[in-house]
C-alpha positions in Angstrom: 6.5 -23.3 24.3 3.0 -22.2 25.0 4.1 -18.7 23.6 3.5 -20.4 20.3 0.0 -21.1 20.9 -0.2 -17.1 21.1 2.0 -16.1 18.2 0.6 -18.2 15.4 -2.6 -16.8 15.6 -1.6 -13.4 16.0 1.0 -13.5 13.0 -2.0 -15.0 11.0 -4.1 -12.5 11.9 -1.7 -9.5 11.1 -0.8 -11.5 7.6 -4.3 -11.5 6.6 -4.9 -7.9 7.6 -2.1 -7.2 5.5 -3.5 -9.3 2.5 -6.7 -7.5 3.0 -5.3 -4.1 2.7 -3.3 -4.9 -0.2 -6.6 -6.3 -2.1 -8.4 -3.0 -0.8 -5.8 -1.2 -2.5 -6.1 -3.2 -5.7 -9.8 -2.8 -5.7 -9.7 1.2 -5.2 -7.4 1.4 -8.0 -4.2 2.8 -6.3 -2.0 1.0 -8.7 -3.5 2.5 -11.9 -0.9 4.8 -13.1 2.5 4.2 -11.7 4.3 5.9 -14.4 2.3 9.1 -14.8 3.2 10.0 -11.2 6.9 9.8 -12.0 6.5 11.9 -15.1 4.2 14.6 -13.5 6.6 15.4 -10.8 9.0 16.7 -13.4 6.5 18.7 -15.2 6.8 22.4 -15.0 3.0 23.3 -16.1 1.7 23.7 -12.5 4.8 25.3 -10.8 4.1 28.6 -9.2 7.1 31.2 -9.7 7.3 33.7 -7.2 
């Protein structure tokens, strides 16, 4: 039962760390153009032909 005293703060810390990483990704515009990447991979304009 005493292990819960360690597990709860560790889980709260890891959850906060994940939430902080998510907000950092939002502020650094990581989710701005999700459809552009999916269309850009199918485009042949920048492919090099050997």
